Backbone bond lengths (Angstrom), bond angles and torsions (degrees), N, CA, C in turn:
res aa  C-N    CA-C-N  psi(-1)  N-CA   C-N-CA  omega(-1)  CA-C   N-CA-C  phi
1 M - - - 1.514 - - 1.503 110.35 -
2 T 1.352 118.39 128.76 1.434 118.73 172.05 1.481 110.69 -97.29
3 T 1.357 115.40 155.00 1.483 118.98 -177.22 1.483 104.08 -117.57
4 D 1.355 119.32 122.89 1.374 128.58 178.02 1.574 110.47 -99.66
5 T 1.249 114.04 -11.81 1.460 117.38 -176.31 1.541 109.32 -143.45
6 D 1.380 112.59 132.68 1.483 120.06 176.88 1.469 109.83 -77.33
7 V 1.296 120.79 -44.60 1.468 124.10 -177.92 1.441 111.26 -134.45
8 L 1.337 113.98 119.23 1.432 124.31 176.66 1.531 106.08 -96.48
9 V 1.298 119.17 114.00 1.499 121.64 176.21 1.553 106.74 -96.18
10 L 1.381 111.06 134.12 1.485 115.84 178.53 1.442 109.38 -123.62
11 G 1.360 116.65 124.35 1.459 123.10 176.39 1.601 108.44 91.95
12 G 1.457 112.13 178.13 1.344 122.07 165.51 1.561 111.72 78.27
13 A 1.303 119.14 21.85 1.479 120.79 177.89 1.501 109.28 -95.37
14 G 1.301 121.11 132.95 1.410 124.02 -173.63 1.503 114.89 -178.62
15 V 1.417 110.66 -170.60 1.478 114.66 -175.41 1.560 108.56 -132.77
16 D 1.299 116.48 136.79 1.444 121.81 177.62 1.472 110.68 -111.84
17 T 1.321 116.66 140.26 1.471 124.22 169.63 1.567 106.75 -101.58
18 I 1.329 118.83 118.96 1.466 126.18 -174.66 1.481 107.72 -96.39
19 V 1.290 118.01 120.61 1.437 126.93 172.88 1.529 113.50 -119.85
20 H 1.350 115.36 110.90 1.433 116.26 174.81 1.538 117.16 -81.38
21 V 1.265 112.45 124.09 1.500 116.83 -171.31 1.560 110.15 -115.08
22 P 1.321 118.28 152.78 1.457 119.06 -175.10 1.447 115.53 -68.27
23 E 1.386 120.71 -19.61 1.465 122.20 174.08 1.531 106.47 -168.10
24 L 1.343 108.66 161.17 1.569 120.55 172.95 1.348 109.29 -127.17
25 P 1.373 122.06 135.18 1.473 124.28 -10.24 1.435 110.97 -58.29
26 L 1.350 119.99 158.60 1.453 130.23 179.84 1.445 108.62 -88.68
27 P 1.348 121.45 115.58 1.520 118.68 174.20 1.469 110.40 -67.47
28 F 1.346 112.56 152.40 1.483 118.20 -177.49 1.525 108.61 -66.47
29 A 1.274 118.05 136.25 1.454 125.72 172.08 1.525 109.97 -151.07
30 D 1.351 118.44 162.02 1.454 117.17 -178.86 1.543 107.57 -73.24
31 S 1.365 116.30 -27.76 1.452 116.66 -172.71 1.557 109.95 -166.66
32 Y 1.308 120.45 149.63 1.407 123.38 179.05 1.632 105.13 -131.87
33 M 1.254 112.55 143.48 1.526 120.41 171.32 1.592 105.86 -88.96
34 I 1.271 113.48 122.57 1.531 116.05 -175.05 1.516 113.96 -105.46
35 R 1.162 118.40 131.48 1.466 128.11 174.40 1.591 107.66 -131.24
36 P 1.341 118.70 137.07 1.409 130.66 7.72 1.608 114.57 -83.17
37 G 1.314 115.79 15.09 1.545 118.44 178.29 1.531 110.99 117.58
38 I 1.269 110.48 -174.66 1.510 120.74 -175.67 1.535 106.28 -116.55
39 T 1.419 114.63 129.35 1.453 120.39 -175.34 1.474 112.10 -132.40
40 T 1.290 117.31 134.58 1.406 122.21 175.32 1.550 111.19 -110.31
41 R 1.313 111.86 127.02 1.535 113.33 -178.81 1.506 108.27 -146.23
42 A 1.289 119.73 153.13 1.480 122.83 173.47 1.515 108.75 -69.75
43 G 1.279 108.70 145.71 1.586 119.14 176.71 1.403 109.95 143.66
44 Q 1.325 121.58 105.33 1.438 122.42 163.37 1.582 102.79 -124.32
45 S 1.375 114.62 -163.68 1.436 116.26 -170.86 1.514 118.48 -56.67
46 G 1.281 115.62 -43.88 1.505 120.51 179.61 1.483 110.30 -68.07
47 D 1.272 116.08 -42.26 1.531 121.25 176.70 1.584 111.60 -58.04
48 F 1.311 116.06 -43.90 1.487 120.73 175.70 1.426 116.34 -67.20
49 V 1.312 114.15 -35.88 1.570 113.76 -179.89 1.560 105.71 -72.95
50 A 1.325 116.59 -41.86 1.477 118.71 175.18 1.454 116.01 -59.36
51 L 1.344 118.89 -40.24 1.498 123.50 170.34 1.401 112.66 -57.46
52 G 1.450 115.46 -47.24 1.469 120.90 -173.29 1.464 110.31 -65.72
53 V 1.343 121.13 -49.71 1.506 119.28 -172.99 1.560 108.25 -72.36
54 A 1.380 117.74 -26.64 1.452 115.57 -178.48 1.572 109.65 -72.48
55 A 1.400 111.96 -40.43 1.514 115.77 178.43 1.481 110.48 -62.89
56 L 1.382 121.09 -26.85 1.484 122.59 179.49 1.516 110.53 -87.58
57 G 1.222 116.34 12.63 1.556 123.37 170.82 1.544 113.90 85.00
58 L 1.234 114.34 14.72 1.602 115.70 175.94 1.497 105.76 -88.17
59 R 1.399 112.56 145.30 1.479 117.54 175.48 1.471 106.58 -75.09
60 T 1.359 116.94 128.90 1.394 119.01 -167.40 1.635 112.01 -132.27
61 H 1.342 114.40 143.08 1.398 120.56 179.89 1.526 106.99 -139.86
62 H 1.348 115.92 138.67 1.522 122.42 -179.65 1.537 111.31 -118.55
63 L 1.302 113.14 134.33 1.491 121.64 176.15 1.428 109.55 -125.08
64 D 1.396 115.49 132.97 1.443 118.25 171.92 1.529 105.59 -172.48
65 M 1.403 112.30 176.88 1.506 121.49 -179.91 1.533 103.12 -97.14
66 I 1.424 112.70 127.95 1.390 120.93 -177.62 1.535 111.39 -133.95
67 G 1.276 116.16 137.53 1.524 115.68 -178.40 1.493 116.67 -77.62
68 D 1.287 114.37 164.51 1.517 118.17 171.96 1.432 104.96 -93.37
69 D 1.305 117.02 81.00 1.504 126.73 -177.07 1.441 112.10 -150.07
70 P 1.342 121.37 173.93 1.388 122.41 -177.49 1.593 112.14 -62.39
71 E 1.378 115.23 -33.36 1.393 117.68 179.54 1.493 112.33 -69.26
72 G 1.424 118.62 -35.45 1.352 119.93 173.80 1.491 114.71 -68.40
73 D 1.320 119.95 -33.38 1.506 123.15 168.25 1.491 111.15 -55.86
74 L 1.265 120.74 -39.35 1.459 121.89 176.54 1.433 115.80 -64.72
75 V 1.338 115.00 -40.17 1.493 122.04 178.44 1.565 105.65 -66.77
76 R 1.256 119.82 -49.00 1.568 120.99 -177.27 1.494 109.80 -64.54
77 A 1.360 122.33 -31.33 1.349 125.51 179.35 1.529 112.84 -73.73
78 L 1.390 115.50 -34.90 1.456 122.81 173.71 1.552 112.18 -56.20
79 H 1.288 114.31 -51.20 1.346 122.51 -176.99 1.556 112.72 -69.42
80 R 1.259 114.41 -43.89 1.549 122.20 174.80 1.496 106.92 -55.41
81 D 1.341 121.33 -51.86 1.462 122.07 -171.58 1.535 111.07 -69.44
82 H 1.386 120.97 -21.41 1.467 123.37 179.99 1.461 108.31 -102.06
83 G 1.281 121.38 3.51 1.512 121.83 178.24 1.540 114.83 66.31
84 I 1.329 113.39 34.21 1.471 120.03 177.61 1.526 113.03 -101.44
85 G 1.241 117.30 126.39 1.462 120.93 178.40 1.475 109.94 -63.10
86 L 1.368 117.34 134.86 1.489 122.69 175.14 1.533 114.37 -137.01
87 T 1.324 112.93 126.09 1.413 120.64 172.78 1.457 107.72 -100.80
88 A 1.367 121.24 105.45 1.399 124.30 -176.17 1.520 111.61 -101.81
89 V 1.334 113.75 104.80 1.485 115.99 178.52 1.515 108.61 -80.48
90 P 1.368 117.85 136.68 1.544 116.42 -176.07 1.507 111.79 -59.09
91 Q 1.217 119.55 138.59 1.446 131.40 177.94 1.504 111.61 -115.34
92 P 1.369 117.22 102.23 1.486 117.17 -170.69 1.587 108.85 -65.44
93 A 1.304 119.46 -27.53 1.498 120.68 179.76 1.389 113.23 -80.70
94 G 1.356 122.17 -7.48 1.403 122.95 179.88 1.522 116.41 97.49
95 T 1.323 116.24 164.15 1.481 121.85 -173.33 1.564 105.95 -69.57
96 K 1.430 107.85 146.92 1.537 115.47 177.37 1.507 108.32 -62.67
97 R 1.267 116.36 147.81 1.504 121.40 177.15 1.518 109.27 -150.31
98 A 1.264 111.46 159.14 1.534 118.97 -174.86 1.504 107.04 -155.16
99 V 1.343 116.46 159.80 1.468 123.90 175.31 1.570 109.21 -120.43
100 N 1.254 114.56 118.02 1.540 120.87 179.08 1.526 112.34 -98.14
101 L 1.275 116.35 114.81 1.491 115.85 170.19 1.486 109.15 -93.08
102 V 1.371 115.17 124.37 1.531 124.20 -171.71 1.484 107.73 -112.57
103 G 1.309 118.39 127.08 1.467 125.36 179.28 1.481 108.04 -88.20
104 P 1.354 119.45 166.59 1.492 124.87 175.57 1.466 115.24 -53.36
105 D 1.328 118.05 -32.63 1.386 123.98 -179.12 1.535 117.36 -84.95
106 G 1.333 114.52 3.00 1.446 116.88 177.70 1.431 113.90 97.64
107 R 1.412 118.62 -17.43 1.535 121.78 179.06 1.514 107.46 -64.14
108 R 1.325 116.42 161.25 1.387 119.54 175.22 1.553 115.66 -147.34
109 L 1.267 114.00 163.69 1.435 119.42 174.94 1.499 107.89 -127.97
110 S 1.278 121.23 122.68 1.433 128.05 -178.18 1.457 114.58 -100.49
111 L 1.287 117.06 127.84 1.469 122.48 173.79 1.504 110.90 -114.54
112 Y 1.257 116.91 116.86 1.525 125.05 -174.96 1.521 108.66 -102.27
113 D 1.371 112.50 137.70 1.383 123.78 172.13 1.483 108.11 -80.18
114 D 1.373 111.25 113.27 1.585 118.62 -168.08 1.532 101.94 -95.64
115 T 1.290 127.35 19.63 1.473 119.95 -176.99 1.589 108.06 -106.91
116 R 1.255 120.61 7.76 1.496 124.51 -172.43 1.455 113.96 -88.68
117 F 1.337 121.61 3.28 1.427 122.08 -177.97 1.502 107.78 -137.25
118 H 1.335 111.30 146.74 1.414 121.13 174.30 1.562 109.80 -135.56
119 E 1.317 119.93 149.50 1.521 123.38 -174.87 1.538 107.11 -53.66
120 S 1.365 119.03 -32.86 1.427 118.93 -174.30 1.475 116.57 -78.07
121 H 1.296 115.47 -5.38 1.531 118.72 -178.68 1.554 106.34 -82.86
122 R 1.305 109.32 138.64 1.428 115.97 -173.46 1.609 107.57 -147.28
123 L 1.325 117.59 142.07 1.419 121.72 167.40 1.513 105.11 -80.86
124 P 1.395 114.29 131.43 1.472 118.09 -178.34 1.506 114.39 -53.98
125 E 1.290 115.52 128.55 1.501 119.45 179.93 1.497 115.32 -57.50
126 A 1.334 116.02 -38.87 1.478 120.30 -179.74 1.460 108.30 -65.77
127 T 1.262 116.11 -42.31 1.521 120.60 -177.58 1.528 111.22 -63.84
128 V 1.396 120.15 -45.01 1.374 125.65 175.17 1.511 110.57 -56.70
129 R 1.355 115.61 -54.06 1.456 122.75 -179.50 1.515 114.07 -54.95
130 G 1.355 110.97 -40.87 1.512 114.20 -178.23 1.486 116.74 -70.02
131 L 1.414 111.35 -40.05 1.496 112.84 174.73 1.477 112.92 -70.15
132 A 1.308 120.11 -42.04 1.467 123.61 -179.57 1.483 110.86 -59.27
133 A 1.272 117.55 -32.57 1.519 123.87 -176.36 1.522 108.94 -63.41
134 T 1.357 117.31 -30.48 1.478 116.93 -175.20 1.525 110.21 -113.76
135 S 1.369 119.89 24.17 1.451 126.98 -179.98 1.518 108.82 -116.09
136 R 1.351 112.60 148.04 1.440 121.32 169.89 1.456 112.91 -80.11
137 H 1.308 115.98 -37.34 1.511 118.36 -170.99 1.513 111.22 -151.82
138 A 1.309 118.64 148.73 1.453 120.25 176.13 1.548 107.36 -124.40
139 H 1.406 110.41 140.43 1.361 119.31 172.53 1.516 107.22 -114.68
140 V 1.368 113.92 117.67 1.419 120.19 -171.31 1.618 109.03 -105.54
141 V 1.302 114.12 116.30 1.487 122.29 174.72 1.488 108.32 -77.75
142 I 1.427 115.62 145.40 1.465 117.46 -174.06 1.534 115.36 -81.63
143 T 1.396 114.58 10.98 1.419 115.63 174.35 1.605 106.72 -71.05
144 Q 1.251 116.88 160.85 1.458 120.08 174.16 1.497 112.17 -94.83
145 P 1.428 117.59 151.43 1.426 122.77 11.52 1.550 114.80 -99.20
146 C 1.261 119.51 54.98 1.405 118.40 -171.19 1.515 115.66 -80.20
147 A 1.408 115.47 -20.76 1.501 116.94 -179.87 1.512 113.64 -58.30
148 Q 1.356 116.87 -33.91 1.393 118.49 -178.21 1.499 117.04 -74.46
149 T 1.341 113.79 -7.08 1.525 119.94 178.04 1.557 108.05 -83.44
150 L 1.239 121.27 -23.05 1.433 123.45 -168.66 1.456 112.20 -61.01
151 P 1.346 126.92 -42.46 1.461 123.84 172.67 1.585 112.10 -61.82
152 L 1.301 114.37 -37.41 1.434 114.99 -177.93 1.527 114.43 -67.81
153 L 1.355 114.93 -37.98 1.440 122.37 174.51 1.560 109.83 -62.22
154 R 1.296 113.93 -44.74 1.465 117.67 179.38 1.511 112.04 -58.35
155 E 1.324 116.60 -44.36 1.448 124.62 178.41 1.587 112.41 -61.16
156 A 1.328 110.14 -29.79 1.539 115.31 -178.99 1.555 110.61 -78.79
157 G 1.370 113.92 -18.19 1.440 116.17 176.79 1.478 114.29 85.46
158 V 1.384 115.83 10.49 1.509 116.31 174.56 1.421 108.65 -80.03
159 T 1.395 116.65 154.66 1.563 119.85 166.96 1.580 108.32 -74.74
160 V 1.288 112.27 155.95 1.454 119.29 -175.04 1.536 111.67 -130.21
161 S 1.294 116.03 137.17 1.469 120.34 173.26 1.586 108.06 -125.16
162 T 1.324 116.55 156.53 1.439 119.50 175.32 1.519 108.74 -150.22
163 D 1.347 115.04 163.61 1.463 123.34 172.04 1.502 111.75 -121.16
164 L 1.340 118.52 115.31 1.421 124.09 -178.04 1.557 110.39 -84.01
165 H 1.358 117.35 -4.21 1.449 118.04 179.80 1.420 115.83 56.96
166 N 1.337 119.57 -128.71 1.473 122.93 -175.72 1.506 109.59 -98.15
167 W 1.302 116.30 48.28 1.520 123.28 173.36 1.574 111.39 -60.13
168 D 1.298 115.22 140.57 1.510 115.17 178.29 1.488 110.97 -97.94
169 G 1.313 118.71 14.86 1.518 120.79 174.68 1.504 111.39 83.94
170 V 1.308 121.06 -9.03 1.512 126.90 -169.64 1.520 111.26 -118.33
171 N 1.337 117.62 -48.31 1.439 124.55 -173.78 1.448 112.05 -47.38
172 P 1.379 118.94 113.93 1.566 118.33 -177.76 1.512 115.84 -62.64
173 Y 1.269 117.79 -14.57 1.550 120.29 -175.90 1.511 105.37 -61.57
174 H 1.326 119.85 -40.06 1.480 123.03 -171.63 1.617 109.88 -81.91
175 E 1.248 120.03 -12.10 1.442 120.64 -170.28 1.475 111.00 -59.06
176 P 1.316 126.19 -48.82 1.479 126.95 -177.03 1.592 110.48 -52.94
177 F 1.372 111.58 -45.05 1.467 118.95 179.55 1.522 113.81 -61.30
178 A 1.383 109.01 -48.27 1.525 119.38 179.99 1.549 112.22 -56.93
179 R 1.374 110.30 -44.95 1.548 114.56 -175.82 1.452 116.84 -79.13
180 E 1.300 120.33 -22.65 1.417 124.17 -172.07 1.501 117.54 -94.26
181 A 1.379 114.16 -18.51 1.453 120.52 -172.40 1.563 114.71 -88.35
182 D 1.293 121.00 142.36 1.366 124.67 176.44 1.611 111.57 -79.34
183 V 1.342 115.98 -28.08 1.414 122.76 -178.12 1.606 104.84 -128.65
184 V 1.289 117.70 116.92 1.464 120.39 -176.68 1.591 108.48 -119.43
185 F 1.407 109.18 123.02 1.459 114.25 173.40 1.547 105.53 -106.54
186 L 1.409 116.22 151.83 1.391 121.33 173.28 1.515 108.37 -158.19
187 S 1.314 120.07 170.47 1.395 125.26 172.56 1.416 113.18 -103.54
188 T 1.360 121.86 150.68 1.454 124.39 -179.04 1.584 113.08 -84.80
189 T 1.362 112.91 -3.70 1.435 118.01 -172.59 1.481 117.54 -48.26
190 A 1.363 118.87 -41.17 1.451 119.46 -177.31 1.591 109.67 -108.82
191 L 1.223 118.74 10.21 1.517 120.07 176.69 1.422 118.37 -89.63
192 A 1.272 114.13 121.63 1.489 117.56 179.10 1.658 110.98 -73.34
193 D 1.279 114.42 -28.16 1.487 119.79 179.72 1.535 107.75 -144.15
194 P 1.385 114.14 87.05 1.465 114.94 -175.16 1.494 116.73 -61.60
195 E 1.416 122.26 -33.16 1.480 122.59 175.26 1.485 109.20 -59.84
196 R 1.379 118.24 -50.14 1.319 116.76 -177.41 1.597 119.98 -60.46
197 T 1.314 109.60 -35.37 1.520 114.59 176.88 1.554 107.64 -72.45
198 M 1.278 121.02 -36.57 1.463 119.41 -179.68 1.508 111.26 -67.71
199 R 1.334 113.88 -39.54 1.549 114.49 179.79 1.482 109.32 -71.97
200 D 1.316 122.52 -28.30 1.404 125.47 178.45 1.554 109.34 -69.92
201 I 1.228 117.29 -38.47 1.503 122.35 176.12 1.481 106.71 -60.29
202 A 1.281 122.43 -51.58 1.432 128.13 -178.09 1.466 111.65 -61.55
203 A 1.311 118.81 -43.20 1.340 121.09 -173.71 1.551 116.82 -74.71
204 R 1.277 113.81 -31.96 1.480 124.55 -176.33 1.485 114.16 -93.40
205 G 1.241 117.26 -22.11 1.547 122.07 -176.36 1.527 112.62 -122.05
206 R 1.268 110.98 -158.63 1.581 117.71 -172.69 1.483 110.56 -100.26
207 A 1.344 119.65 1.57 1.458 126.80 -172.43 1.491 110.01 -57.84
208 R 1.350 118.57 124.15 1.509 122.74 171.30 1.469 106.22 -91.18
209 I 1.404 118.13 -32.04 1.438 120.86 -178.75 1.514 109.09 -134.26
210 V 1.330 112.06 136.00 1.471 118.21 176.48 1.542 107.65 -125.58
211 V 1.438 118.28 129.35 1.394 118.31 -177.22 1.575 105.14 -126.97
212 A 1.335 116.21 125.36 1.458 121.62 179.81 1.639 106.75 -112.04
213 T 1.319 113.45 107.08 1.353 116.03 177.84 1.597 117.85 -78.79
214 A 1.249 121.09 143.94 1.446 122.85 -170.06 1.590 109.20 -130.36
215 G 1.264 116.51 33.15 1.502 117.99 176.96 1.508 110.84 59.12
216 T 1.280 113.07 -135.13 1.479 119.45 -173.39 1.583 108.19 -68.21
217 E 1.247 123.70 -7.32 1.429 127.27 177.42 1.559 112.90 -91.11
218 G 1.349 116.18 4.04 1.468 121.16 175.10 1.498 107.56 95.63
219 A 1.378 110.25 -144.60 1.466 118.20 179.91 1.581 108.11 -148.47
220 H 1.355 113.23 167.22 1.481 118.85 169.55 1.415 114.19 -116.48
221 L 1.419 121.67 130.81 1.398 127.41 -175.92 1.511 109.68 -108.19
222 L 1.269 116.84 126.49 1.504 120.45 172.37 1.510 106.19 -117.37
223 A 1.361 111.27 111.84 1.568 118.19 179.33 1.396 109.17 -142.22
224 D 1.430 117.13 131.24 1.385 120.77 -177.06 1.485 115.11 53.78
225 G 1.381 118.20 37.58 1.438 125.18 175.37 1.624 111.62 81.11
226 E 1.335 118.33 -12.06 1.377 118.17 -178.73 1.517 115.08 -98.26
227 L 1.288 118.34 132.09 1.443 123.72 -179.50 1.532 110.14 -102.56
228 T 1.352 114.38 124.21 1.445 120.24 177.97 1.493 109.17 -131.80
229 H 1.291 113.25 158.78 1.522 123.23 -176.23 1.614 107.08 -95.60
230 V 1.264 118.38 129.65 1.440 122.15 175.88 1.548 107.18 -107.40
231 P 1.360 117.73 112.48 1.450 118.01 -176.54 1.536 108.94 -67.89
232 A 1.435 107.75 150.72 1.446 114.65 169.79 1.524 110.10 -71.61
233 V 1.287 117.13 159.89 1.453 117.29 178.83 1.562 109.61 -119.44
234 K 1.287 112.16 156.04 1.616 119.25 179.00 1.485 109.44 -63.81
235 P 1.370 119.70 120.62 1.498 118.15 179.07 1.568 105.88 -64.20
236 P 1.310 112.95 154.57 1.401 119.37 -177.80 1.628 115.82 -74.24
237 D 1.271 113.76 -14.74 1.457 122.48 178.71 1.595 107.06 -145.84
238 P 1.352 112.07 168.71 1.496 114.64 178.77 1.473 114.87 -52.24
239 V 1.320 113.98 143.49 1.501 118.31 177.68 1.524 112.04 -78.12
240 V 1.309 118.42 123.56 1.488 123.99 -179.17 1.498 111.71 -113.14
241 D 1.379 120.41 -28.75 1.467 121.45 -172.89 1.511 109.84 -167.35
242 S 1.331 112.67 131.11 1.489 117.80 175.28 1.478 118.51 -81.19
243 N 1.331 113.35 -0.75 1.510 119.01 -177.94 1.469 110.90 -57.49
244 G 1.309 117.00 129.91 1.511 121.72 172.89 1.537 111.66 82.78
245 A 1.355 120.35 -2.86 1.471 121.12 -178.90 1.614 110.21 -61.23
246 G 1.322 122.37 -41.18 1.346 122.78 -179.87 1.497 112.05 -67.51
247 D 1.346 117.86 -39.22 1.395 123.33 -177.01 1.641 106.73 -69.55
248 A 1.327 114.22 -36.43 1.519 118.61 175.11 1.490 110.32 -61.33
249 F 1.302 114.60 -50.30 1.519 118.57 175.97 1.495 113.15 -53.92
250 A 1.337 120.37 -45.17 1.366 121.56 -177.83 1.539 111.08 -64.12
251 A 1.318 117.39 -41.97 1.411 119.84 -174.50 1.506 110.90 -68.89
252 A 1.336 119.82 -39.39 1.438 123.79 -179.55 1.604 107.73 -71.52
253 F 1.292 115.78 -37.10 1.547 115.29 176.05 1.488 110.92 -62.00
254 L 1.345 114.24 -45.02 1.505 119.55 176.32 1.507 117.76 -52.42
255 L 1.344 110.15 -38.57 1.549 117.29 177.88 1.471 111.23 -60.44
256 G 1.371 118.05 -44.12 1.412 122.10 179.50 1.482 112.47 -71.36
257 W 1.371 113.55 -41.85 1.536 114.81 -175.93 1.465 109.00 -68.31
258 L 1.355 122.49 -44.22 1.441 122.58 178.82 1.602 114.10 -62.00
259 N 1.363 115.36 -23.76 1.402 119.26 174.94 1.523 113.37 -89.96
260 G 1.239 121.22 9.71 1.414 126.51 179.54 1.505 115.26 73.91
261 E 1.318 119.24 23.29 1.522 121.39 -178.84 1.545 106.29 -73.56
262 D 1.403 111.57 161.78 1.409 120.36 177.49 1.564 105.53 -68.32
263 P 1.382 120.83 144.78 1.356 121.88 -175.51 1.523 115.28 -58.24
264 R 1.311 113.35 -36.36 1.533 117.25 175.76 1.506 113.91 -62.75
265 R 1.336 118.07 -35.58 1.452 117.27 171.26 1.421 111.86 -71.89
266 C 1.276 120.85 -32.36 1.499 123.01 176.95 1.573 107.63 -58.50
267 A 1.354 111.76 -47.18 1.456 115.11 -177.95 1.550 111.84 -66.96
268 R 1.272 115.42 -32.01 1.538 117.75 177.05 1.577 105.29 -61.77
269 Y 1.434 117.21 -46.27 1.474 116.43 179.99 1.523 109.50 -58.69
270 G 1.331 116.86 -37.94 1.488 121.34 -177.55 1.459 108.67 -62.26
271 A 1.367 117.59 -46.79 1.491 121.68 -175.06 1.528 107.96 -65.82
272 I 1.339 124.65 -40.22 1.332 127.46 175.98 1.608 113.39 -58.37
273 A 1.321 111.31 -49.04 1.446 116.66 -176.83 1.624 110.27 -70.25
274 G 1.299 116.70 -36.58 1.437 118.43 178.10 1.454 112.90 -70.09
275 A 1.380 120.79 -28.58 1.413 122.10 173.23 1.517 112.68 -73.79
276 H 1.305 117.40 -31.92 1.410 120.98 177.32 1.574 110.74 -69.27
277 A 1.276 115.57 -36.29 1.531 120.35 -176.80 1.523 107.04 -68.07
278 C 1.282 123.13 -30.39 1.409 124.18 175.27 1.470 117.34 -66.67
279 T 1.298 115.51 -11.69 1.517 119.71 178.78 1.448 112.33 -98.39
280 V 1.341 119.87 1.96 1.433 125.16 -175.01 1.542 107.95 -106.80
281 P 1.331 118.78 122.53 1.403 118.68 -177.76 1.617 112.05 -60.62
282 S 1.251 114.68 147.25 1.578 115.70 -175.22 1.417 113.56 -70.57
283 T 1.395 118.86 -5.76 1.482 118.53 171.72 1.450 113.02 -81.73
284 R 1.453 119.71 -3.99 1.411 122.66 178.42 1.517 109.32 -116.98
285 T 1.333 119.94 167.64 1.413 126.86 -179.74 1.577 110.69 -122.59
286 D 1.310 116.07 26.14 1.535 117.87 175.49 1.438 111.40 -64.22
287 V 1.382 114.27 136.73 1.461 118.71 174.48 1.518 110.10 -128.56
288 I 1.252 116.82 164.48 1.529 123.24 -175.17 1.506 107.67 -69.33
289 T 1.315 121.59 139.61 1.469 123.64 171.57 1.488 113.69 -83.30
290 R 1.359 116.90 168.03 1.443 120.50 177.54 1.540 106.60 -64.08
291 A 1.314 120.42 -42.80 1.465 117.65 -172.82 1.485 110.37 -71.32
292 E 1.339 120.10 -35.76 1.508 120.69 171.97 1.555 112.56 -62.12
293 L 1.281 115.19 -42.13 1.454 119.83 -178.52 1.550 110.71 -64.07
294 L 1.240 115.07 -50.11 1.554 117.86 -173.68 1.515 107.15 -71.60
295 A 1.316 119.03 -33.24 1.538 119.99 174.18 1.528 112.73 -59.61
296 R 1.394 112.99 -45.31 1.488 114.02 179.73 1.587 112.70 -68.44
297 A 1.303 112.71 -32.57 1.549 120.15 -176.36 1.513 107.60 -69.29
298 T 1.267 122.02 -17.57 1.503 122.37 -178.34 1.521 111.45 -92.82
299 E 1.369 117.50 -5.30 1.466 120.75 179.31 1.577 106.82 -63.04
300 P 1.229 122.05 140.67 1.390 121.72 178.09 1.444 121.37 -52.13
301 E 1.281 116.98 -45.86 1.447 128.91 173.49 1.530 117.78 -142.21
302 L 1.279 113.71 115.12 1.543 117.44 175.67 1.571 103.85 -80.56
303 I 1.268 115.27 141.42 1.447 119.53 -176.21 1.578 113.02 -73.79
304 S 1.258 115.21 119.88 1.432 119.60 173.44 1.507 111.04 -67.62
305 V 1.294 123.60 135.22 1.441 120.87 178.89 1.482 113.18 -117.20
306 A 1.304 122.63 8.45 1.431 125.47 172.94 1.522 113.96 -165.78
307 P 1.283 122.43 154.69 1.396 125.54 178.49 1.507 114.48 -80.39
308 P 1.206 126.83 174.78 1.470 127.01 179.84 1.546 110.07 -59.21
309 V 1.311 111.83 148.36 1.528 120.64 -178.44 1.537 107.15 -63.59
310 A 1.256 116.49 133.23 1.578 121.71 174.95 1.578 106.27 -93.93
311 E 1.309 112.31 150.79 1.430 117.76 176.94 1.454 109.53 -56.05
312 G 1.411 120.20 137.34 1.367 125.50 -174.90 1.391 122.56 80.68
313 A 1.460 112.99 -5.43 1.482 118.98 -179.27 1.562 108.62 -66.62
314 E 1.326 120.77 165.18 1.492 124.49 179.97 1.602 106.80 -123.16
315 P 1.290 118.43 81.01 1.471 119.42 178.58 1.500 110.11 -69.72
316 A 1.321 112.33 172.66 1.513 119.08 -179.33 1.576 107.79 -63.76
317 E 1.355 111.11 141.21 1.470 115.30 -177.33 1.550 111.65 -77.57
318 D 1.265 113.38 150.72 1.496 124.87 175.13 1.498 105.34 -88.62
319 R 1.272 119.10 175.51 1.442 123.59 176.17 1.428 114.11 -134.72
320 L 1.329 113.21 164.28 1.478 116.31 169.98 1.490 114.19 -81.82
């Protein structure tokens, strides 16, 4: 078997409308004057992972359902402009879209249009099998209809990663993704006991590695049964937006993991990329390059900006 693709990304293609608000939560008012304005751009979780791994030099292909609409045109243009292969299965309900309210401190509130999926929607089995057959690894976004691709990817023999985002450890929707992935990312935002959830994922599923990101408090890495804390690093520029930080972390981690690096070094890559993403305005889709990542990774000591997360703490939220 020949591999044409290092990372096959499934799902998570869509468009966000970015609205900068004076504060979060936003107090009720009849109207607000918004600066610097309202921007619509392509880029949801799958798009950002695809952009991230491609910028890091990995051969990348993206598969999802996309509408024949102006939003779909934005998604197709994003991939074309960055030289990322895209298989766009027609989506009768239209392209996924969301509105992100972004506060002055970079926090955000995401509002997702939940009308873009129906149980009858499917990614063609033959298409999934064909792309998986020539891929080293698949990153599966938890948007639908990606759950039904998991058995097909397993049959193809590719390794699988996923990001459960702000899972509470209980919602059954996330279970198939948590149990079928070799590498699982998630946020500690909604977890009462991050370690317990991480160990449960490893014990009940296929995961060899579980990473729980905790925003400015770093991340927790479970590998080979050992739980370690991964310090956050000081961003290279002022923080303006946390949008895409979790996706950047996952992309950089996968670069190291696919190259056989020690999981702790992979997590270091992730922390660097996540910090970089926080310096990029949400109206843009800039991602860290391989040269920038490796240069920062060789610095003797990256500055830790927070101690390990304590039980009950509320770290910055990840996003879909």
